[in-house]
C-alpha positions in Angstrom: -16.5 50.1 -54.9 -18.9 47.2 -55.6 -16.1 45.1 -53.7 -16.9 47.2 -50.7 -20.1 47.5 -50.9 -20.7 43.7 -50.5 -17.8 43.5 -48.0 -20.2 46.4 -45.9 -23.2 43.9 -46.7 -21.4 41.3 -45.6 -20.1 42.8 -42.2 -24.0 43.5 -41.7 -25.6 40.6 -42.2 -23.3 38.7 -40.2 -23.6 40.8 -37.4 -27.8 40.9 -37.8 -27.5 37.3 -37.6 -25.6 37.3 -34.3 -27.8 39.7 -33.0 -30.4 37.1 -34.0 -28.4 33.9 -33.3 -26.9 34.6 -30.5 -30.3 35.7 -27.7 -31.8 32.8 -29.3 -29.3 29.8 -28.5 -29.7 31.4 -25.0 -33.3 31.5 -24.8 -33.0 27.3 -26.2 -30.5 27.2 -22.9 -32.1 28.5 -20.1 -35.5 26.7 -22.1 -33.8 23.7 -21.8 -32.6 23.8 -17.8 -35.6 25.1 -16.8 -38.2 22.1 -18.4 -35.6 19.8 -16.7 -35.7 21.5 -13.6 -39.5 22.0 -13.7 -39.9 18.3 -14.5 -37.2 17.1 -11.7 -39.2 19.1 -8.6 -42.5 17.9 -10.1 -40.7 14.4 -9.3 -39.7 15.2 -6.1 -42.8 16.3 -5.1 -44.4 13.2 -6.2 -42.2 11.0 -4.6 -42.7 13.5 -1.6 -46.2 12.2 -1.0 -45.2 9.1 -1.8 -43.2 8.8 1.6 -45.5 11.5 3.3 -46.7 7.9 5.4 -43.9 6.5 6.6 -40.9 9.2 7.2 -41.5 10.0 10.6 -41.2 6.5 11.9 -40.6 4.1 9.1 -40.5 0.2 9.0 -38.5 -2.1 7.5 -40.7 -2.7 5.7 -41.6 0.9 4.2 -38.0 1.7 4.4 -37.6 -1.1 1.9 -40.9 -0.1 -0.3 -39.3 3.7 -0.7 -35.9 2.2 -2.0 -37.8 0.2 -4.2 -39.9 3.1 -6.0 -36.6 4.8 -5.8 -35.0 2.4 -7.5 -37.2 2.5 -10.2 -36.5 6.2 -10.8 -33.6 6.1 -11.2 -33.8 2.8 -13.4 -36.4 5.0 -15.5 -34.7 8.8 -15.4 -30.6 8.8 -14.0 -32.1 10.7 -11.0 -30.6 9.7 -7.9 -32.7 9.7 -4.9 -32.3 10.2 -1.6 -35.1 10.3 1.0 -33.8 11.1 4.7 -36.1 11.9 8.2 -36.5 15.3 10.4 -33.1 15.1 11.3 -31.3 14.4 7.6 -30.5 10.6 8.6 -31.1 8.3 5.2 -34.0 6.4 4.4 -33.2 5.4 0.8 -30.8 6.0 -1.4 -31.4 4.5 -5.1 -27.9 4.6 -4.9 -27.7 1.7 -2.5 -27.8 -1.6 -5.3 -28.6 -4.5 -2.6 -31.6 -2.1 -1.1 -31.7 1.0 2.5 -28.1 0.3 3.5 -27.2 1.5 6.8 -28.2 5.1 8.3 -26.1 7.8 7.3 -26.9 11.5 7.9 -27.6 13.9 4.5 -28.1 17.2 7.4 -24.9 18.7 6.3 -26.3 19.2 2.2 -26.8 22.6 1.7 -30.1 21.3 -0.5 -31.3 18.6 2.0 -31.1 21.5 5.1 -32.9 23.9 2.6 -35.9 21.3 2.2 -36.0 20.1 6.4 -36.4 23.9 7.0 -39.9 23.5 4.6 -38.2 25.4 1.0 -37.4 24.1 -2.5 -33.5 24.0 -3.4 -32.8 23.4 -6.4 -29.6 24.4 -8.8 -26.8 23.1 -10.6 -23.5 22.1 -9.0 -20.3 20.1 -10.4 -19.8 16.4 -8.5 -16.6 16.1 -7.8 -17.2 12.5 -6.9 -19.1 11.8 -9.8 -16.3 14.2 -12.4 -19.6 15.9 -14.0 -22.6 18.4 -13.3 -25.5 17.4 -11.7 -28.8 19.2 -11.3 -30.2 18.8 -7.4 -33.4 19.5 -6.3 -35.1 18.6 -3.0 -38.2 19.2 -1.4 -39.5 18.7 2.0 -41.8 16.1 2.6 -44.7 17.2 4.7 -48.0 16.1 6.9 -50.3 18.5 8.4 -48.2 21.3 8.3 -44.9 19.9 10.2 -41.8 18.8 7.7 -41.2 15.4 8.2 -38.2 15.0 6.1 -37.0 15.9 2.5 -36.1 13.8 -0.9 -33.7 15.1 -3.1 -32.9 14.2 -6.6 -30.0 14.7 -8.4 -29.7 14.0 -12.1 -26.9 14.8 -14.8 -26.5 17.4 -17.2 -24.3 15.1 -20.0 -27.9 14.7 -22.0 -29.2 18.6 -21.4 -25.8 20.2 -21.4 -25.0 17.9 -25.3 -28.2 19.0 -26.4 -27.7 22.7 -26.3 -24.1 22.7 -27.9 -25.8 20.8 -30.7 -27.5 23.4 -31.3 -25.4 26.1 -31.1 -23.7 24.2 -33.5 -26.8 24.1 -35.4 -26.8 28.1 -35.3 -22.9 28.4 -35.7 -24.0 26.4 -39.4 -26.8 28.7 -40.6 -25.6 31.9 -39.3 -21.9 30.5 -41.8 -21.3 33.5 -43.7 -19.0 33.2 -47.0 
């Protein structure tokens, strides 16, 4: 009889712990992803405001300056910055190691197209080229109510994914019932 009561108690305790732990873990994961997205979006708007004067028709010097700003951002955060004009043609790419490279079109990228339409684009996707998950945020570069271009920041999510996994493991360790 005592064994049965102890067994029932342990099962109920495990169910109660899981009922508390699962929402806690899901809330933590959502919070971490939302915080990262908000930070990257804020950074994209900051970069958009820095580039708003030069995007419409950049001189070679302005392209170089925008590339330098993008490179510094990437060096500090690991986020790749792409700045395009109103047609989606590349102005600056922080991944170009030697400065502004040859113009190429990013207009077919969904997040760039959405930003060029005047909207904010944000979401996670898997990059088969890089073999990793990325958070992509694109914002319009605008002046006087006119969209002049877009800034897109792609940010690897491997660090945040590792933090979330560690949190789940911590929760699993706390809820371990012997």
